C-alpha positions in Angstrom: -77.1 -138.1 23.6 -80.6 -138.3 24.9 -83.5 -138.1 22.8 -84.2 -134.7 23.2 -83.3 -132.8 20.1 -80.1 -130.8 21.0 -79.2 -127.4 19.6 -76.3 -127.1 17.2 -74.4 -125.4 20.0 -75.2 -128.4 22.3 -74.2 -130.7 19.7 -70.9 -128.8 19.3 -70.2 -128.4 23.1 -70.8 -132.0 23.5 -68.9 -133.5 20.5 -66.2 -130.7 19.6 -67.8 -130.3 16.1 -67.5 -126.7 14.9 -70.8 -125.3 14.6 -70.5 -124.0 11.0 -69.5 -127.4 10.0 -72.6 -128.8 11.6 -74.8 -126.1 9.8 -72.9 -127.2 6.5 -73.8 -131.0 7.2 -77.3 -130.0 7.8 -77.8 -127.7 4.6 -76.1 -130.6 2.6 -78.8 -133.0 3.8 -76.2 -135.2 5.7 -77.6 -134.4 9.0 -81.4 -134.3 9.9 -82.4 -131.3 11.8 -85.5 -129.0 12.0 -85.6 -125.1 12.5 -87.3 -123.9 15.4 -87.6 -120.0 15.1 -83.9 -119.3 14.4 -82.4 -122.3 16.2 -81.7 -125.8 14.5 -82.7 -128.8 16.5 -80.4 -131.8 15.5 -81.9 -135.2 15.5 -79.8 -137.3 18.0 -80.3 -140.7 16.2 -79.4 -139.1 12.9 -76.3 -137.4 14.3 -75.2 -140.8 16.1 -75.5 -142.7 12.8 -73.2 -139.9 11.0 -70.9 -140.3 13.8 -70.5 -144.1 13.1 -70.2 -143.4 9.3 -67.5 -141.1 10.0 -65.8 -143.3 12.6 -65.8 -146.2 9.8 -64.6 -144.0 7.1 -62.8 -141.0 8.6 -61.2 -139.7 5.4 -64.2 -140.1 3.1 -64.0 -143.5 1.4 -67.3 -145.4 0.4 -70.5 -144.2 2.0 -73.1 -146.9 0.7 -72.7 -149.8 2.7 
């Protein structure tokens, strides 16, 4: 991802993640995002780190490594 903060829709289209799943991750504090108007913009570096964590532990597992 580039360093422009993409919308949830853009992240969903690029990665296949469901938009509601992304919203839940944001509300839970798992993903960093900013609301601009009525649209969330996702921090691309934070999302990349989230994808790395998921790749390491696809079924949950220990998260504090």
